[in-house]
N, C-alpha and C positions, 0 to 999 in steps of 0.2 A: 799522432796516432789515430788511425781510422777507427770508426765504430766497430768494424769487423774484428779489429784486434783487441777491443776492450772486452775482457772476459766478464766483467761484472759492473753493476750499477755503481758500486763504491769507487770504481776507477774514475768516475766523472766528478767525484767530490775532491776538488783541489785544482790548483794550489790556493787560490784566494777565495775563502768562504766568508770573508768579513761581512757581518751584518745580515747574512742569509739565515733564515729560520724556517721551521715547520711548526705550525701552531694549531690548536683547536680552542674550544671554549675554556679549557682547564689549564693548559700548559703551553709554554713556548720552548722549543728545543733548537739550539744552535746547530747548524749543519757542521760546523767545525768540531763539535763535541761528538758527532756520530762516529767519527773515525777512532775515537778513544773510548767509546762506550758501547754497551750491548744491551739489548732487550731480552736476551736469551740466557741469563744467569751463567754466562761463560761456558755454554754448552753448544755453541755453534759447530764446533768440530764434530759433535755427535751426528750432525746432519749431512756430513760429507758423503756424496754419492747416493743419497737417498731420494725417494720420491715423496715430497712433503705436502701435506694439506695445511694451508694457512687458515686456521679457524679462529681468528682474533676479532672480538666484537668492536674494539676501539680502532677508529680509523687512523689516528696518529700512530699508535703502536704498530698497526698493520703496515703503514708506510715505512717505518723504521726497520721492521722485520724484513720487508722486501729487500732493502738495501744490504742487509746482512746475509740473507740466504742466497741471493743471486750470486752465482759463481762458485758456490759450495755444494748445493744440492744438485742432483741430476735433473729434477723437475720440481716445479712449484705450482700447486693448484690454488688459485685465489678463490676463497669461499665468501660470497657476499652474505651479510647477516640475515637477509630475508629468504635464504634458500630453504625450500621445503625439506624438512628433516627426513621425510619418507624417501627422498631421492638420494640422500647422502651416501648410503651404503653402496648403491649401484655405481655412483660416480667414483667412489674411492676404489672400487674393484676395477673399473675401466682405466683409472689412472695409475694402477699398481701402487697405491699409497702404502708406505711402510713406516711413516712417521707423521706426527701431528704437532704443529706449533699452535698453542692455544693459551688464552688468558683465563680459561675455565678448565683446568686439568682434571678436576673432579668428575666432569662429565664423561671423560674418556677412560676412567680407571677400569671399567668392566668391558671395554671394547677389545677387539682382536688386534689393535694397532701395536706394533712391536716397540715403538719408541714415542714417548710423549715428552715434549719440551715446553716448559712453562714460559710464557711471554709476559713482560711487565714493563714498567717505566725504566728508562735507561739507567744503567749502573756502570761504574768504572770497569772496563774490560781488563782482565788479567792474562788473557790468552790471545795471541795474535793468530788469526786463521787466514791463510793465503787463499786467493781464488785459484781454483783448480780446473774449472771446466765452464763451458757455456751452458748455463741452466736453461731448460725449456720452460717457458712461462705458459701455464694452462689457465684459460678463462672459460667462463660459462656463457652461453648465449642467453638472451632474455626474450621475453615476449611469447613464451610458450607455457601452456598449462601442464604439459607432460614433463618428463625428465629432460633437462636442458642438455644440449650437446657440449662436449668439451672441445675447445679449439686450442691448438698448439702454436705458439709464437716463439720467435727468438728475440733477444733484446735488440739485435740489429734491425729486425723488421719493425719492432715497436717504436724505435727511435728514428726510423727513416724519415718521416715528415719533419721531425724536429731538426735533424741535421740538415735536411734540404732547405730549411728556412734560413740557414746561415748562422751568423753569430748571435749570441744571446741578446734578448731584449734586456739590456742591463737595468738592474734595479726593478724589474717587473715583480709585482707581488700577485701571485696567481690564486684564484679560488674557483670552485665549481660546485654546482648543485648536485652533481653526480656523486656516487660513492666511488672511491678510488679503486675498489676491487672489481669494478666493471670497466669495460674497455674505454668508454668515454672519460670517466674519471681518472683512470690510469694514465691516459694521454696527458692530462693536465698536470698530474703529479710528476710525470717524467719531464714535462716541459720545465717545471720548476727545478728539478734536480739536474737535468742535462743542460738546460738552457741558461743556467746562471741566475735563477730567481729565488724567491721565497714562496711558501705555500700556506694558505689559511684554509683549514678544514672545517666542515660543519660538525656540530655536535648532535648526538642522538636525541630526538625529541625536541630539539631547539626550536622555539617559535620563530617564524619567518622574520618578523620585525626585529627580534633580538639578534638573529643571525646577520641580517643586513647591517644593523648598527655596528656589530663587531667587525664586519668586513670593512666598513668605512673607517672605524677606529684603527684598524691594523694597516690601513693604507693600500687596500687592494686596488690594483690598476687593471688587471686582466681577469675576466671571468667568463665561464661558459655554462650552458645548461640546455635542456631540451626546450622546444617552444612551450610545452606545458609548464615547465618550471617558470619560464619567463612570464607567461600569462598569469600565473598565480602571483608572481611578484607585482605585476602591473595592477592587478586587482586589489592587492593588499594596501596600497597607498604608502608603501615604505620606501619608495624610490627617491623622495624629495631631497634627502641629504646624502645620497649615495652617488659618487661621481667617478665611476671607472672610465678609463679611456679606451678600453678594448672589450667589446661585447660580442660573444659568438653563440650561435645556436647550432645544435646537431641532434641526431637521434630520431627526429620526426620531421615531417614536412614543415618548412618555414613558409607560411603563407604571407601574403603582402600585408595583411592586417597586423600581425605580430611584429613584422619588421618595421612598419610605420609607427607602431606603438612604442617600440624601443628607441627609434630615432627621436620621437617627441620627448620621451623620458630622459634620454641621455644625448642631448644635441651636440655635445663636444666629443662624443665617443665614436670610434670606428665600429660600426655595427655590420656584421656579416654572418653568413651561415656556412657550415662545412659539411661535406659528405664523408661519412666513415661508417664502417661496420666492423663487428668483431672478427668476421671472417676475411673481409676484403681489405681491412686496414684503412688508413686515411687516404681518401681519394683526391679531393680538391676543395678549395674554398671559394666562396662567391662574396665579393666585397663591394658590389655596385648598388646595394640596397634594394635589389629586385628579387622576387621569388623565382625559383627555377635556376637554370644555368645556361650559358651560351652554347649553341650547337657545336661550336668549334672545339669544345672540350672533348667531344666524342671522336675517337680515332687518334687523338694526339698522344704522344708519349713524352710526358713531362716528369722529370725526376723519377723515371722508372715506373710510371703509372700510365696504363693504356686502357681505354674503355670502348665498348661497343654496345649496341642495343639489339637484342634478339627477341622477337615476338613481344616487344614492348618492355622487356625486362633488362635492366642495366647490368652489364657484366664488366668485371674489372680484372685486369692482369697487372700484378704489381709486386715489386720487391718488398713492399710493406705488408703484404697479405700474410695470413696465417699459412703454415706449411702443411697442416693436416688436421682432420678431426681425429680425436683420440678415443679409443674404446674398442671393445670386442666386435661390435657390429657397425663400426664407423663407415659411413659412405665416403665416396671420393669428394674432396673439397672443390676441385676444379673440373672443368670440362677437358676434352682432349687437347685443346689449344692452350690450356693453362689459365683460363678465365674463371673467376668465381661468379656464379649466378647469384646475384644479391637478392633476387625476389622483389626488388623495388621497381615498381612499374612507372615508366615515363612516357610522355606524349610530346611530340614536336609541334609547337605552335609558332609559326613564323621562323624566326632565327633563334629560338630559345626552346630548350626542353623544360617541361614541367613535371614534377613528381605528382602522381595521381593516387598512389597508395601502395599497400603491400599486396602481393599476389595471394598470400594466405589470409588476407583480411577482407576479401571481397564478400559482400552480402548478396543474397539472392532475393530479387524482387520480381515475383511473377515469372520466374524462369530466366530473368535477365540479370546480368552481373553488374554490381554497383560498387564503386570505391567510396566508402563513407567520407574519406578525407576531401574528396572533390566537392561534396555537399557542404562540408564544414567550412571550406575556404570561402564559399559564397556567403554563408551566414555570418562568418566572422568579419566580413568587410563592412557590415553595418556599423555605424559609429556608436550605437548604444550597446553593442555586443562585445563581451570580453572573452567568451569561450563557448564552444558548442561541441556536441557529440551526436553524430547521426548513427542510427542503428536500425535493424529490421524488427518488425513485429508481425507475428503470424496473423493472417487474415483468412477467414473462411471463404472469401470470394476470390481474391487474387493469389492467395498462398503467402503473401508477404507484402508489407507496406513499409515505407520509410517513416520513422519518427525521429524527431530532433529534440534533444535537451539543450537549453540555451541559458547561459548566465549573462545577465545584464549588468552594466556598470552600476556602481553604488548610488550614483547621483541621478539615476533615471527615475522619473516619476512613475510609480506602478500604475497610475491611472492611464498611462499611455500604452499599456500592454497590448491592447487590441490593435492600436495603430501600428505599433512596431511589428507585431505578428503579421499583419497584412502586408507591410513593406518587405519583410523577409520573404514571405510567400511569393510576392510579385517578382522580386529579384530572382528567386529560384526558378520560377516559371519562365523568366526571360533568358536565363543562363543555362538551364539544364534540360535534358530530355525529360519528357513527362513522367516516366517511371522512377526518376531520381528525385522528384519534387516531394518534400515531406508532406505526408497526409496529416500529421499531428506535430505541432510545435508547442513544447512545454517549457515554461520558464522555471528554472531551478536555482538554488542558492549555491550549490557546489557540485563538482564532478570528481570522481575518483581518479587518482594518479597512482600508477604502479610504483614499486620501490625503485625501478629503473628510470623513473621520471617521465614515463609515457602515459598518455591518456588510456585509462582502463576501458576496454571495450567488451560489452556484454550484449548479446542478442536477446531480445525479449521473446 
């Protein structure tokens, strides 16, 4: 049976589910039990044909609810727990939400929603509900301070890269630092369900060291996260007893420093980075240990994915892409030729393209445009540096200057700060145009990471 013929995620569950589980810090659920159990108090049938908001705070229950609701509801909007409450009403109107699945039903009693279905730990199902339709999966974009956009996917598109990879990585135990209600995390959850593996989820507020210790105890073999996630792990010192065999980065630019750091931390693992976005879907993976990607990827059509570069921006046409933005004022998702303009800027250097930053993330320095990620890549390659963030600061003379916040490794002698600062500055001067060189380099103990796992960026 082809993916296009599979109405729902539950159709992937079988026939052999022996030993496969989904777990978090509190419970372990056998996948074989999902087919006989429900998280929806035997009320799944009430959601038939509805447009459902999934507002469940618990990741594990969220994953189980997804497998139930898909194929029953008309559409399903995944609500990450960090969503700004002020945006919720507008998003619900845009998605025509007429039902809510939630583990906090009391919050919705006074709302205008027609149907509220409580969600909780699995219980024995007494009613069998058949799949009736291909549910539209709705996700929210990240990285914006305004109301996020709603992106519509089919299950066929969401699982396109998983199916293209071929047979399941048997006995793989997956984990991710992402939340599974965002695109990156959902891809890993689907890889476990569709690809024949198990899944270990993070717990809310769980300390990083405790999380990693649990991943090791549960036998995690395959794990993904953003470069910022991985830098935090490398800085934590919690990698010594963790031995995954498959390590992947996505969501941000993977510079050479973080790739080399992961290679040193996990010498027996396959370390690589993948390109994907909520709109464009999964594009490609790079497994040669180098930052950027081969120029030959552009223009090729592999597994239904084709790419081009227009005015420095990567564009993707793919069977894995979303089919539309959803909402009253939704713009077109693709250009006239069917390509998604990702807004990710790339630059050809020799036989390899390098990511230089987001089009919307450019900072203005004296009237000149600067990608902060380009500066950070230079700073991060210093052996004493673990993480950095470049930003602009207003200047009465030039209008703006570059300042850089830098985290040093724990074992670095603070008495060497001036030496290290001078070396960072010298490397920046040798590698960057003058207006990109930081005027101020400040050593800090931490940098903010957004709920989506990306480096938080604030202009001063």
